[in-house]
FIVEX-417840 format. One line per field, with one value per residue (C-alpha): x, y, z; residue in three letters; residue number from 1. Coordinates in steps of 0.02 Angstrom, whole numbers, plus 50000, padded with zeros to 5 digits. Last residue first. Layout:
u (X, ...);
v (Y, ...);
w (Z, ...);
type (ALA, ...);
seq (NUM, ...);
***
This chain:
u (54955, 54866, 54677, 54512, 54454, 54280, 54285, 54109, 53995, 54068, 54173, 54351, 54353, 54167, 54083, 54097, 53995, 53846, 53834, 53854, 53693, 53575, 53664, 53644, 53450, 53432, 53513, 53392, 53251, 53267, 53326, 53130, 53119, 53128, 53175, 53343, 53367, 53320, 53462, 53584, 53582, 53610, 53758, 53817, 53810, 53908, 54038, 54052, 54091, 54212, 54335, 54279, 54344, 54293, 54173, 54101, 53897, 53861, 53749, 53607, 53583, 53499, 53464, 53517, 53436, 53476, 53344, 53288, 53451, 53491, 53601, 53596, 53707, 53715, 53711, 53861, 53942, 54040, 53993, 53933, 53889, 53764, 53749, 53612, 53653, 53567, 53688, 53827, 53952, 53939, 54031, 53983, 53951, 54107, 54256, 54354, 54457, 54320, 54211, 54357, 54341, 54197, 54127, 54078, 53943, 53889, 53722, 53664, 53851, 53912, 54067, 54123, 54095, 54183, 54332, 54340, 54320, 54465, 54575, 54576, 54631, 54723, 54716, 54841, 54779, 54621, 54667, 54749, 54550, 54493, 54346, 54221, 54097, 54015, 53832, 53757, 53592, 53545, 53473, 53582, 53676, 53738, 53763, 53888, 53969, 53988, 54067, 54189, 54254, 54274, 54397, 54465, 54505, 54581, 54726, 54743, 54785, 54675, 54503, 54467, 54482, 54337, 54214, 54086, 53919, 53798, 53617, 53463, 53566, 53483, 53658, 53785, 53905, 53882, 53971, 54147, 54248, 54420, 54547, 54581, 54754, 54736, 54656, 54783, 54913, 54800, 54943, 54856, 54933, 54766, 54777, 54585, 54510, 54431, 54462, 54608, 54698, 54667, 54812, 54763, 54865, 54770, 54802, 54818, 54785, 54914, 54941, 54794, 54604, 54448, 54319, 54122, 54043, 53841, 53839, 53749, 53829, 53956, 53979, 54081, 54150, 54216, 54264, 54399, 54441, 54481, 54577, 54677, 54725, 54803, 54749, 54760, 54607, 54507, 54346, 54154, 54013, 53834, 53694, 53547, 53456, 53486, 53602, 53680, 53722, 53836, 53956, 53927, 53975, 54115, 54184, 54195, 54309, 54407, 54418, 54405, 54460, 54618, 54620, 54761, 54748, 54908, 55044, 55155, 55354, 55490, 55536, 55419, 55295, 55114, 54989, 54883, 54831, 54843, 54705, 54794, 54691, 54749, 54641, 54617, 54570, 54395, 54431, 54314, 54129, 53969, 53816, 53636, 53498);
v (56204, 56134, 56105, 56074, 55935, 55971, 55887, 55858, 55936, 56102, 56237, 56130, 55933, 55861, 55842, 56035, 56061, 55991, 56102, 56270, 56262, 56209, 56357, 56495, 56415, 56447, 56613, 56678, 56614, 56695, 56859, 56870, 56832, 56975, 56859, 56908, 56892, 56689, 56673, 56766, 56686, 56509, 56594, 56673, 56508, 56420, 56547, 56549, 56343, 56358, 56275, 56196, 56013, 55846, 55895, 55751, 55745, 55925, 56022, 56119, 56306, 56406, 56594, 56714, 56881, 57067, 57198, 57380, 57446, 57265, 57134, 56938, 56806, 56612, 56492, 56403, 56265, 56389, 56570, 56663, 56855, 56921, 57094, 57208, 57375, 57529, 57602, 57477, 57621, 57693, 57515, 57429, 57252, 57261, 57269, 57252, 57106, 57025, 57029, 56926, 56813, 56780, 56761, 56885, 56962, 57120, 57155, 57322, 57362, 57534, 57478, 57667, 57603, 57448, 57538, 57642, 57506, 57404, 57550, 57611, 57415, 57409, 57332, 57181, 57154, 57132, 57014, 56903, 56897, 56845, 56853, 57006, 56945, 57104, 57136, 57280, 57288, 57378, 57539, 57583, 57724, 57596, 57476, 57595, 57641, 57453, 57430, 57579, 57503, 57352, 57418, 57548, 57384, 57275, 57392, 57442, 57248, 57158, 57226, 57070, 56978, 57076, 56960, 57057, 57035, 57112, 57101, 57139, 57146, 57150, 57221, 57250, 57184, 57332, 57419, 57348, 57335, 57412, 57311, 57161, 57121, 57042, 56889, 56867, 56817, 56759, 56672, 56579, 56494, 56439, 56355, 56232, 56171, 55998, 55904, 55805, 55942, 56029, 56101, 56218, 56279, 56410, 56459, 56604, 56612, 56706, 56876, 56929, 56899, 56984, 56851, 56875, 56713, 56681, 56541, 56389, 56261, 56223, 56416, 56399, 56253, 56333, 56469, 56369, 56248, 56419, 56510, 56336, 56316, 56497, 56657, 56700, 56727, 56894, 56931, 56923, 56797, 56800, 56717, 56664, 56577, 56411, 56296, 56418, 56498, 56356, 56406, 56596, 56572, 56486, 56604, 56738, 56659, 56585, 56410, 56278, 56104, 55999, 55863, 55772, 55640, 55642, 55545, 55673, 55637, 55710, 55914, 55945, 55814, 55886, 55798, 55661, 55580, 55744, 55790, 55953, 56035, 56140, 56251, 56357, 56514, 56638, 56767, 56935, 57000, 56889, 56944, 56899, 56890);
w (53894, 54025, 54001, 54151, 54243, 54320, 54502, 54553, 54662, 54653, 54754, 54783, 54799, 54882, 55033, 55110, 54952, 54974, 55111, 55036, 54943, 55108, 55189, 55049, 55055, 55227, 55222, 55085, 55149, 55308, 55225, 55138, 54944, 54822, 54690, 54659, 54838, 54806, 54702, 54784, 54928, 54855, 54766, 54928, 55003, 54870, 54872, 55040, 55026, 54902, 54966, 55140, 55090, 55164, 55303, 55356, 55446, 55379, 55497, 55476, 55494, 55605, 55577, 55677, 55708, 55708, 55666, 55585, 55493, 55461, 55524, 55484, 55583, 55528, 55656, 55698, 55583, 55501, 55554, 55433, 55453, 55334, 55344, 55259, 55217, 55238, 55377, 55357, 55349, 55548, 55582, 55722, 55625, 55530, 55685, 55508, 55592, 55704, 55528, 55434, 55553, 55585, 55399, 55305, 55167, 55118, 55061, 54976, 54944, 54901, 54839, 54897, 55066, 55040, 54992, 55129, 55271, 55149, 55159, 55348, 55417, 55243, 55084, 55113, 55311, 55213, 55080, 55222, 55308, 55187, 55038, 55097, 54995, 54888, 54849, 54709, 54669, 54491, 54472, 54296, 54413, 54551, 54404, 54339, 54493, 54509, 54332, 54371, 54553, 54461, 54353, 54466, 54570, 54458, 54393, 54591, 54641, 54775, 54720, 54632, 54793, 54876, 54782, 54680, 54660, 54520, 54519, 54406, 54234, 54071, 54005, 54111, 53993, 53901, 54019, 53930, 54079, 54113, 54130, 54214, 54274, 54433, 54351, 54201, 54356, 54505, 54596, 54750, 54888, 54982, 55162, 55184, 55315, 55294, 55442, 55346, 55289, 55133, 55034, 54903, 54735, 54659, 54474, 54365, 54165, 54064, 54007, 53887, 53867, 53927, 53965, 53959, 53996, 53998, 54127, 54048, 54151, 53977, 53972, 54146, 54079, 53927, 53996, 54106, 53953, 53837, 53997, 54029, 53844, 53837, 53771, 53971, 54079, 54113, 54196, 54195, 54229, 54176, 54288, 54236, 54387, 54520, 54410, 54366, 54547, 54583, 54417, 54448, 54625, 54591, 54461, 54556, 54715, 54574, 54544, 54390, 54452, 54460, 54611, 54688, 54841, 54927, 55018, 55077, 55033, 55131, 55169, 55310, 55349, 55330, 55462, 55383, 55220, 55130, 55003, 54896, 54782, 54601, 54575, 54392, 54392, 54356, 54468, 54464, 54395, 54447, 54360, 54399, 54291);
type (ASP, THR, ALA, VAL, PRO, ILE, ALA, GLN, ILE, SER, ALA, GLY, PRO, ASN, ARG, LEU, VAL, GLN, ALA, ALA, VAL, GLY, ALA, GLY, THR, GLU, VAL, CYS, THR, ARG, ILE, PRO, ALA, GLY, LEU, ILE, ALA, GLN, SER, LEU, TYR, GLY, ALA, ALA, PHE, SER, ASP, GLY, ALA, GLY, THR, SER, ASP, LYS, VAL, GLU, ASP, VAL, PRO, ASN, VAL, ALA, VAL, GLU, PHE, GLN, GLU, ASN, ASP, THR, GLN, VAL, LEU, VAL, SER, HIS, ALA, GLY, ARG, LYS, LEU, ILE, LEU, THR, ARG, GLY, ALA, VAL, HIS, PRO, TRP, ALA, ALA, ILE, ASN, LEU, HIS, GLU, ALA, GLU, ASP, ALA, ASN, ALA, PHE, ILE, VAL, ALA, PRO, ASN, ILE, GLU, THR, ILE, LEU, ARG, PRO, ALA, GLU, ASP, ILE, GLY, LEU, HIS, GLU, LEU, LEU, SER, VAL, SER, SER, VAL, ASP, ILE, SER, VAL, SER, ILE, GLY, ARG, THR, HIS, ALA, GLU, ALA, ALA, LEU, ALA, LEU, LEU, ALA, SER, ARG, THR, GLN, PRO, THR, GLU, PHE, GLY, TYR, LEU, PRO, LEU, HIS, LEU, TRP, THR, ILE, GLY, ASP, LEU, TRP, SER, PRO, ASP, ILE, ALA, ASP, MET, GLU, ALA, ALA, ALA, ALA, ARG, ASP, PRO, PHE, MET, THR, ARG, GLU, GLY, SER, PRO, ASP, VAL, LEU, ILE, VAL, VAL, THR, GLY, THR, SER, GLY, GLY, ARG, GLN, LEU, ARG, VAL, ASP, VAL, GLY, LEU, ASP, ALA, LEU, SER, ALA, GLY, LEU, SER, ASP, GLY, SER, ALA, ASP, PRO, GLY, VAL, LYS, GLY, ILE, PHE, ARG, VAL, PRO, MET, LEU, SER, ALA, ALA, ILE, ALA, ALA, VAL, ASN, ALA, ALA, SER, GLY, GLY, ARG, THR, ARG, PHE, ILE, ARG, ALA, PRO, ASN, ASP, THR, ALA, HIS, LYS, LEU, VAL, GLY, ASN, GLY, TRP, VAL, ILE, VAL, ASP, GLU, LEU, LEU, ASP, GLY, ALA, VAL, ALA, LEU, MET);
seq (289, 288, 287, 286, 285, 284, 283, 282, 281, 280, 279, 278, 277, 276, 275, 274, 273, 272, 271, 270, 269, 268, 267, 266, 265, 264, 263, 262, 261, 260, 259, 258, 257, 256, 255, 254, 253, 252, 251, 250, 249, 248, 247, 246, 245, 244, 243, 242, 241, 240, 239, 238, 237, 236, 235, 234, 233, 232, 231, 230, 229, 228, 227, 226, 225, 224, 223, 222, 221, 220, 219, 218, 217, 216, 215, 214, 213, 212, 211, 210, 209, 208, 207, 206, 205, 204, 203, 202, 201, 200, 199, 198, 197, 196, 195, 194, 193, 192, 191, 190, 189, 188, 187, 186, 185, 184, 183, 182, 181, 180, 179, 178, 177, 176, 175, 174, 173, 172, 171, 170, 169, 168, 167, 166, 165, 164, 163, 162, 161, 160, 159, 158, 157, 156, 155, 154, 153, 152, 151, 150, 149, 148, 147, 146, 145, 144, 143, 142, 141, 140, 139, 138, 137, 136, 135, 134, 133, 132, 131, 130, 129, 128, 127, 126, 125, 124, 123, 122, 121, 120, 119, 118, 117, 116, 115, 114, 113, 112, 111, 110, 109, 108, 107, 106, 105, 104, 103, 102, 101, 100, 99, 98, 97, 96, 95, 94, 93, 92, 91, 90, 89, 88, 87, 86, 85, 84, 83, 82, 81, 80, 79, 78, 77, 76, 75, 74, 73, 72, 71, 70, 69, 68, 67, 66, 65, 64, 63, 62, 61, 60, 59, 58, 57, 56, 55, 54, 53, 52, 51, 50, 49, 48, 47, 46, 45, 44, 43, 42, 41, 40, 39, 38, 37, 36, 35, 34, 33, 32, 31, 30, 29, 28, 27, 26, 25, 24, 23, 22, 21, 20, 19, 18, 17, 16, 15, 14, 13, 12, 11, 10, 9, 8, 7, 6, 5, 4, 3, 2, 1);
***
């Protein structure tokens, strides 16, 4: 069983109809969906394997609805409650590229996690977004340490360049080393920012470097190779594509499949969300206070 720990948020996705015009009206289509990198992975993975989500939301209508939306997909939802549920406003341009304005709120205030929430888990996935604040960083580092004690495989997604800049060029590699993941997911910009392929820290780990429509680069201790991905004819929204890739990859990794099979599955799942708003095949409405 896969566990994913981190953010569960409401996404407010804005599809603009053209170039953004400052200080005036901009016609748009707006979608409200369940979001958060960790929740995205859990939601997509739920159709592929048993999955548990671990996170924190507010004791409010949005938190209730977001948690229920995951449970409706078959996710085993374990939530701390406190503060207020977070929101991300996402502006998507006509090319499908997105600009995000996150207010993580309760998701950034996760407390120590009950170790029993790892019972029955064989793999733990941690988006690096969850390590932004000291409080959640402490909780998730302890969870990763508990996972290693139990022999649970751990993977991370590097998440974003802005997060790496926030953490610091020295702190990010140190943090990743302490998490001690078996698999690291990163896109080309994140990998370049960290010069990740040249790290001495990568011994014993698998690096999965995503490069958009180009082939995925895989680096292990023993080999480096590329896996071709099928082009997507119309990219509407890249939100959650990396999370969907991770979900597909992990669904095969847990079964012990070859890395190439894991990557091909991840790329296939990611392609499905590039035509839709948010990290889902269909936008899922959520309640608001």
